[in-house]
N, CA and C atoms as a LAMMPS dump frame, in Angstrom:
ITEM: TIMESTEP
0
ITEM: NUMBER OF ATOMS
300
ITEM: BOX BOUNDS ff ff ff
-5.0000000000000000e+02 5.0000000000000000e+02
-5.0000000000000000e+02 5.0000000000000000e+02
-5.0000000000000000e+02 5.0000000000000000e+02
ITEM: ATOMS id mol type element x y z
1 1 1 N 221.88 169.195 423.191
2 1 2 C 221.517 167.857 423.299
3 1 3 C 220.849 167.887 422.24
4 2 1 N 221.135 166.843 421.028
5 2 2 C 220.045 166.989 419.727
6 2 3 C 218.695 167.226 419.708
7 3 1 N 217.705 167.73 419.305
8 3 2 C 216.482 167.67 419.259
9 3 3 C 215.972 167.163 418.244
10 4 1 N 216.341 165.661 419.11
11 4 2 C 215.478 164.311 417.802
12 4 3 C 213.679 164.239 417.659
13 5 1 N 213.214 165.184 419.032
14 5 2 C 211.816 165.411 418.509
15 5 3 C 211.547 165.843 417.503
16 6 1 N 212.232 166.825 417.501
17 6 2 C 212.316 168.125 416.623
18 6 3 C 212.564 167.759 415.014
19 7 1 N 213.848 166.641 415.108
20 7 2 C 214.05 166.595 413.914
21 7 3 C 213.3 165.423 413.276
22 8 1 N 212.656 164.417 414.105
23 8 2 C 211.551 163.212 413.869
24 8 3 C 210.597 163.74 413.562
25 9 1 N 209.872 165.245 413.808
26 9 2 C 208.567 165.838 413.18
27 9 3 C 208.816 166.527 411.835
28 10 1 N 210.5 167.499 411.4
29 10 2 C 210.729 167.902 410.785
30 10 3 C 210.424 167.05 409.266
31 11 1 N 211.466 166.117 409.807
32 11 2 C 211.507 164.797 408.239
33 11 3 C 209.957 164.113 407.921
34 12 1 N 209.17 163.916 409.257
35 12 2 C 207.631 163.249 408.86
36 12 3 C 207.265 164.237 408.274
37 13 1 N 207.326 165.734 408.237
38 13 2 C 206.625 166.306 407.161
39 13 3 C 207.135 166.804 405.795
40 14 1 N 208.411 166.365 405.817
41 14 2 C 208.778 166.021 404.47
42 14 3 C 209.603 167.68 404.524
43 15 1 N 209.861 168.607 405.291
44 15 2 C 210.608 169.769 405.364
45 15 3 C 211.764 169.636 405.476
46 16 1 N 212.742 170.1 405.086
47 16 2 C 213.906 169.952 404.642
48 16 3 C 214.597 171.269 405.873
49 17 1 N 216.268 170.801 406.068
50 17 2 C 216.824 171.498 407.407
51 17 3 C 216.978 172.764 406.462
52 18 1 N 216.885 172.976 405.05
53 18 2 C 217.18 174.286 404.119
54 18 3 C 215.684 175.25 404.439
55 19 1 N 214.636 174.289 404.31
56 19 2 C 213.548 175.094 404.211
57 19 3 C 213.587 175.604 405.767
58 20 1 N 213.797 175.452 406.785
59 20 2 C 213.61 175.834 407.735
60 20 3 C 214.527 177.081 408.123
61 21 1 N 215.53 176.646 407.58
62 21 2 C 216.898 177.533 407.969
63 21 3 C 216.331 179.258 407.266
64 22 1 N 215.579 178.634 406.016
65 22 2 C 215.073 179.98 405.193
66 22 3 C 213.667 180.846 405.443
67 23 1 N 212.947 180.106 406.698
68 23 2 C 212.036 180.625 407.222
69 23 3 C 212.342 181.391 408.529
70 24 1 N 213.593 180.585 409.015
71 24 2 C 213.991 181.621 410.364
72 24 3 C 214.973 182.266 409.436
73 25 1 N 214.995 182.624 408.728
74 25 2 C 216.295 184.088 407.851
75 25 3 C 217.778 183.43 408.393
76 26 1 N 217.863 182.394 408.73
77 26 2 C 219.913 182.22 409.087
78 26 3 C 220.413 180.688 407.854
79 27 1 N 221.325 180.73 407.989
80 27 2 C 221.5 179.763 407.158
81 27 3 C 221.594 178.355 407.566
82 28 1 N 221.691 177.371 406.595
83 28 2 C 221.084 176.281 406.126
84 28 3 C 221.998 175.331 407.949
85 29 1 N 223.516 175.822 407.712
86 29 2 C 224.136 175.567 408.667
87 29 3 C 224.245 175.96 410.194
88 30 1 N 223.706 177.237 410.049
89 30 2 C 223.071 177.514 411.777
90 30 3 C 221.596 176.702 412.147
91 31 1 N 221.226 176.736 411.11
92 31 2 C 220.042 175.651 412.102
93 31 3 C 220.189 173.966 412.361
94 32 1 N 221.076 173.628 411.53
95 32 2 C 221.677 172.306 411.683
96 32 3 C 222.272 172.599 412.905
97 33 1 N 223.044 173.474 412.996
98 33 2 C 223.897 173.275 414.862
99 33 3 C 222.474 173.404 415.319
100 34 1 N 221.378 174.289 415.271
101 34 2 C 220.252 174.021 416.203
102 34 3 C 219.804 173.064 416.597
103 35 1 N 219.796 172.247 415.879
104 35 2 C 218.732 170.409 415.635
105 35 3 C 220.341 169.876 416.314
106 36 1 N 221.14 170.511 416.382
107 36 2 C 222.026 168.91 417.138
108 36 3 C 222.466 169.625 418.28
109 37 1 N 222.002 170.404 418.699
110 37 2 C 222.043 171.232 419.93
111 37 3 C 223.258 172.068 420.251
112 38 1 N 224.155 172.384 419.391
113 38 2 C 225.298 173.028 419.65
114 38 3 C 225.023 174.154 420.021
115 39 1 N 223.953 174.693 419.261
116 39 2 C 223.556 176.473 419.365
117 39 3 C 221.867 176.51 420.041
118 40 1 N 221.708 176.497 420.94
119 40 2 C 220.487 176.923 421.658
120 40 3 C 219.438 177.918 420.851
121 41 1 N 218.326 177.165 420.864
122 41 2 C 216.94 177.434 420.088
123 41 3 C 216.556 178.396 420.558
124 42 1 N 216.255 179.207 420.33
125 42 2 C 215.282 180.991 421.01
126 42 3 C 214.099 180.261 421.531
127 43 1 N 212.94 181.149 422.322
128 43 2 C 211.711 180.875 422.265
129 43 3 C 211.636 181.518 421.141
130 44 1 N 211.449 182.606 420.464
131 44 2 C 210.972 183.111 419.315
132 44 3 C 211.369 181.75 417.885
133 45 1 N 212.539 181.401 418.085
134 45 2 C 212.711 180.154 417.233
135 45 3 C 211.959 178.976 416.743
136 46 1 N 211.724 178.581 418.547
137 46 2 C 210.837 177.658 418.712
138 46 3 C 209.804 177.84 418.242
139 47 1 N 208.819 179.058 418.437
140 47 2 C 207.064 179.541 417.69
141 47 3 C 207.297 179.345 416.719
142 48 1 N 208.598 179.915 415.996
143 48 2 C 207.951 180.106 414.501
144 48 3 C 208.836 178.763 413.977
145 49 1 N 209.41 177.83 414.35
146 49 2 C 209.537 176.284 413.947
147 49 3 C 207.974 175.46 413.909
148 50 1 N 207.362 175.642 415.25
149 50 2 C 206.073 175.33 415.433
150 50 3 C 205.29 175.583 414.399
151 51 1 N 205.389 176.906 414.146
152 51 2 C 203.783 177.177 413.079
153 51 3 C 204.621 176.821 411.787
154 52 1 N 205.495 176.612 411.935
155 52 2 C 206.038 176.241 410.275
156 52 3 C 205.714 174.786 409.837
157 53 1 N 206.428 174.228 411.306
158 53 2 C 205.511 172.655 411.029
159 53 3 C 203.916 172.296 411.259
160 54 1 N 203.364 172.962 411.217
161 54 2 C 201.555 173.231 411.426
162 54 3 C 201.639 172.263 413.254
163 55 1 N 202.147 172.369 414.13
164 55 2 C 201.964 171.848 415.652
165 55 3 C 202.244 172.65 416.711
166 56 1 N 201.751 172.259 418.396
167 56 2 C 201.706 172.677 418.944
168 56 3 C 203.341 173.096 419.358
169 57 1 N 203.609 173.74 419.82
170 57 2 C 205.272 174.428 419.895
171 57 3 C 205.796 172.725 421.71
172 58 1 N 204.776 172.38 422.152
173 58 2 C 205.231 171.473 423.29
174 58 3 C 205.395 170.258 422.435
175 59 1 N 205.189 170.149 421.052
176 59 2 C 204.906 168.939 420.423
177 59 3 C 206.584 168.793 420.427
178 60 1 N 207.39 169.86 420.275
179 60 2 C 208.743 169.79 419.496
180 60 3 C 209.795 170.507 420.77
181 61 1 N 209.155 170.873 421.813
182 61 2 C 210.119 171.557 422.815
183 61 3 C 209.503 171.082 423.454
184 62 1 N 210.732 169.641 423.903
185 62 2 C 211 168.712 425.478
186 62 3 C 211.424 169.516 426.18
187 63 1 N 211.698 170.476 426.249
188 63 2 C 211.936 171.115 427.885
189 63 3 C 211.177 172.27 428.187
190 64 1 N 211.085 172.51 429.541
191 64 2 C 209.873 173.525 429.478
192 64 3 C 209.842 174.392 429.429
193 65 1 N 208.729 175.048 428.223
194 65 2 C 209.012 176.11 427.64
195 65 3 C 209.046 177.282 428.48
196 66 1 N 208.342 177.357 429.799
197 66 2 C 208.015 178.494 430.528
198 66 3 C 209.763 178.914 430.772
199 67 1 N 210.335 178.13 431.48
200 67 2 C 211.132 178.191 431.626
201 67 3 C 212.361 178.659 430.309
202 68 1 N 212.678 178.087 429.249
203 68 2 C 213.149 178.616 428.069
204 68 3 C 212.784 179.887 427.573
205 69 1 N 211.041 180.246 428.226
206 69 2 C 211.028 181.516 427.639
207 69 3 C 211.123 182.863 428.401
208 70 1 N 210.827 182.604 429.502
209 70 2 C 211.568 183.329 430.847
210 70 3 C 212.73 183.777 430.335
211 71 1 N 213.865 182.204 430.386
212 71 2 C 215.567 182.726 430.593
213 71 3 C 215.587 183.857 428.883
214 72 1 N 215.084 183.643 427.844
215 72 2 C 215.02 184.029 427.058
216 72 3 C 214.595 185.891 427.22
217 73 1 N 213.285 186.196 427.803
218 73 2 C 213.089 187.256 427.512
219 73 3 C 214.011 187.913 429.006
220 74 1 N 213.876 187.503 430.341
221 74 2 C 215.706 188.451 430.983
222 74 3 C 216.776 188.389 430.254
223 75 1 N 216.995 187.847 429.392
224 75 2 C 218.137 187.934 428.303
225 75 3 C 217.621 189.138 427.755
226 76 1 N 216.525 189.354 427.02
227 76 2 C 216.219 190.184 426.286
228 76 3 C 216.164 191.559 426.723
229 77 1 N 215.255 191.132 428.262
230 77 2 C 215.458 192.648 428.859
231 77 3 C 217.068 193.113 429.399
232 78 1 N 217.918 192.017 429.62
233 78 2 C 219.013 192.841 430.513
234 78 3 C 219.257 193.738 428.953
235 79 1 N 219.361 192.844 427.697
236 79 2 C 220.002 193.537 426.626
237 79 3 C 219.66 194.9 426.795
238 80 1 N 217.986 195.019 426.256
239 80 2 C 217.318 196.098 426.29
240 80 3 C 217.985 197.322 427.369
241 81 1 N 218.176 196.929 428.18
242 81 2 C 218.352 197.708 429.323
243 81 3 C 219.732 198.103 429.297
244 82 1 N 220.914 197.235 428.571
245 82 2 C 221.913 197.965 428.302
246 82 3 C 222.32 199.026 427.188
247 83 1 N 220.702 198.5 426.449
248 83 2 C 220.501 199.102 424.826
249 83 3 C 219.99 200.777 425.651
250 84 1 N 219.175 200.869 426.495
251 84 2 C 218.711 202.069 426.998
252 84 3 C 219.787 202.921 427.737
253 85 1 N 220.665 202.094 428.658
254 85 2 C 221.9 203.014 429.404
255 85 3 C 222.452 203.509 428.153
256 86 1 N 222.898 203.106 426.872
257 86 2 C 223.802 203.746 426.114
258 86 3 C 223.408 204.666 425.479
259 87 1 N 221.883 204.697 424.816
260 87 2 C 221.299 205.587 424.451
261 87 3 C 221.406 206.659 425.127
262 88 1 N 221.021 206.737 426.61
263 88 2 C 220.78 207.795 427.58
264 88 3 C 222.21 208.513 427.757
265 89 1 N 223.212 207.448 427.856
266 89 2 C 224.617 208.393 427.981
267 89 3 C 224.613 209.044 426.281
268 90 1 N 224.643 208.961 425.026
269 90 2 C 224.517 209.49 424.094
270 90 3 C 223.869 210.934 423.88
271 91 1 N 222.582 210.557 424.657
272 91 2 C 221.751 211.895 424.389
273 91 3 C 221.914 213.093 425.595
274 92 1 N 222.613 212.623 426.641
275 92 2 C 223.566 213.17 427.159
276 92 3 C 224.649 213.975 426.839
277 93 1 N 225.322 213.573 426.86
278 93 2 C 226.488 214.084 425.314
279 93 3 C 226.474 214.883 424.479
280 94 1 N 224.903 214.449 423.521
281 94 2 C 224.752 214.833 423.11
282 94 3 C 224.659 216.518 423.129
283 95 1 N 223.714 216.506 424.163
284 95 2 C 222.921 217.479 425.026
285 95 3 C 224.006 218.708 425.763
286 96 1 N 224.862 217.668 426.001
287 96 2 C 225.813 218.483 426.784
288 96 3 C 226.822 219.657 425.646
289 97 1 N 226.627 219.115 425
290 97 2 C 227.566 219.431 423.663
291 97 3 C 227.282 220.44 422.978
292 98 1 N 225.64 220.424 422.832
293 98 2 C 225.056 221.487 422.31
294 98 3 C 224.914 222.641 423.187
295 99 1 N 224.876 222.454 424.359
296 99 2 C 225.045 223.525 425.446
297 99 3 C 226.278 224.434 425.279
298 100 1 N 227.487 223.773 425.116
299 100 2 C 228.729 224.876 424.641
300 100 3 C 229.013 225.378 423.146
């Protein structure tokens, strides 16, 4: 879904896609895909964009912000749990190799 509200506010502030992309540390093409709705804008990115545009998050993020934020937090938790498992395995392997 195209983020028309975001696009409109960004343009009214005379901020280019390239400016936002630079601020987010992504390519202009990647940012364009986010505005076009081809790539999901993360909760973190929404917050950064709102800060750059100097507006409340609710003004640009028409979706339920809590749902977006909770989903991205849940995804982050799953990612971190997997990372912890891998690190624990690595530690266990390292410990068992040092014992021999």
